[in-house]
N, C-alpha and C positions, 0 to 999 in steps of 0.2 A: 384537564385538556384531554379531547377526545384523539382516538386513533384515528391517523391518514390512512388513506388507502393507497394502493399500491401503484408508482409509475413506471409505466412499461417506457421503453422508448426501441424503435425499429428501424433500421436502416437510415441511417444518416447520422449526421454531426447536429448536437445541441452543444451550447456554450457552458449552461451549468444546468444541471439534473437533479433535483430535490424530491424529498419524499419521505415516506413513512417507510416502505421497502421498495426499491429501486431494481426494476429487472430488465438490463441492456441485450439486445442483441444482432449484431452486426452496425454497431452504432459507435461512435465517436463522444468523447466530450472533452473541455477543459476540465471540469471538475465535476464530480458525484455527491452527493451529500444525502444521506439516510440516515433516521432517527432508529432504522431496524436494522434489515439485513440488505448486504449489496449484491446482487447474482449478474455475472457478465459472460456471454460468452458469444465467441469471436468481436472482439471489441475492445474499447481501451481508454483510459482517460491520463489528466496530467497527474490529477491528487485525486483519489479515493479517500471516503471518511465515514466510517460506519457505525454507527450506535451498536450494533448486533453482529453479526459474520458479514464475512465479505467473501464470496466465491468468483475465482476469475478462470475460464476454460478457453485457451487458446485467442488469450489478448495479453493486457499489460497495464501498467502504470510506471509514470515516476515514485510517488509516493501511494503506498497501501498505509491506511491504521485504521485499525479497527479495536471496538472495546471487547469483543468476540473472537472468534476463530478467522485464520485467514487460509483460505484452500486454495492455492494455482497448479494447475492443469495443464502443458503446455503452456506455460505463461512464464511473464518476467515482471519484476518490478526494481527499480535502481536501492528502491526501500521500502520495507515491510516491517510492522510493527502490530503485532497483535496478542492476545492470551496466549495462543499456539500460533506459529507461522508452517505450515504444508506445504512443498514446493514437489511435486513430481513432474518428469521430463521437461524442465524449464531453467530457470537462473531467477536470482535473486544478488543485489549487491552486498546489502547490508541487510540482517533479518536478526529482530527483537523479538523474542518472548519468552514465556515460562519455558514451553518447550519448540525446539525449531527441528522438524524435521524435514532431511533433504533425501530424495532417491531420483536417482538418474538424472540429479541437476548438477549446477555449479554455483558457488557461492562465492563470494569476493570477501566477505568479513561476516562471520558468526558473532556472537555478542559477545563473546572474550576479545574478542579484536575490535570489535565496533567499540568496545569501552576503552580501551587501550589506544585505539585512532581519538578518540572524543579526548581523551586525557593531553594526550601528546599534543592534539590541536588549541587546546586550552592553553597550556602552558606555553606555546611558541606563540600564540597570539597575546599574551600576558606578556611577555618579553618584548614584543614588537611596539605594544602599544607604549611600554616604558621607553623603549629606544625612539621612537618617533613623537612623544611629546612634547617634547622642545620645539 
């Protein structure tokens, strides 16, 4: 299968953006899906899925998932997971990666707290299922 050309979106809203590499400027989307990298400046999306690296400057997303690294500068996300997650002058709710670097930013839950939250939620849902099964 051949390499896909880069997809660029400027100034506006597009429901779903797909491509090999996606470059967004002053734009928004519900979902951004890229086989390679995603680069966003002054924009955001509900969900971002990158097969490579994901870079956001002055923007954000509810969920950022990247096979490569995630770099956020003056940006935020509720959930970010990648090989590494770097947040500078921003915030993240839950950050999961082999390395998580937070500089001058806020994080709600780091990797260990997120793991504890997940285990606790799993146990609570298991008990709730048993109680309400009848």
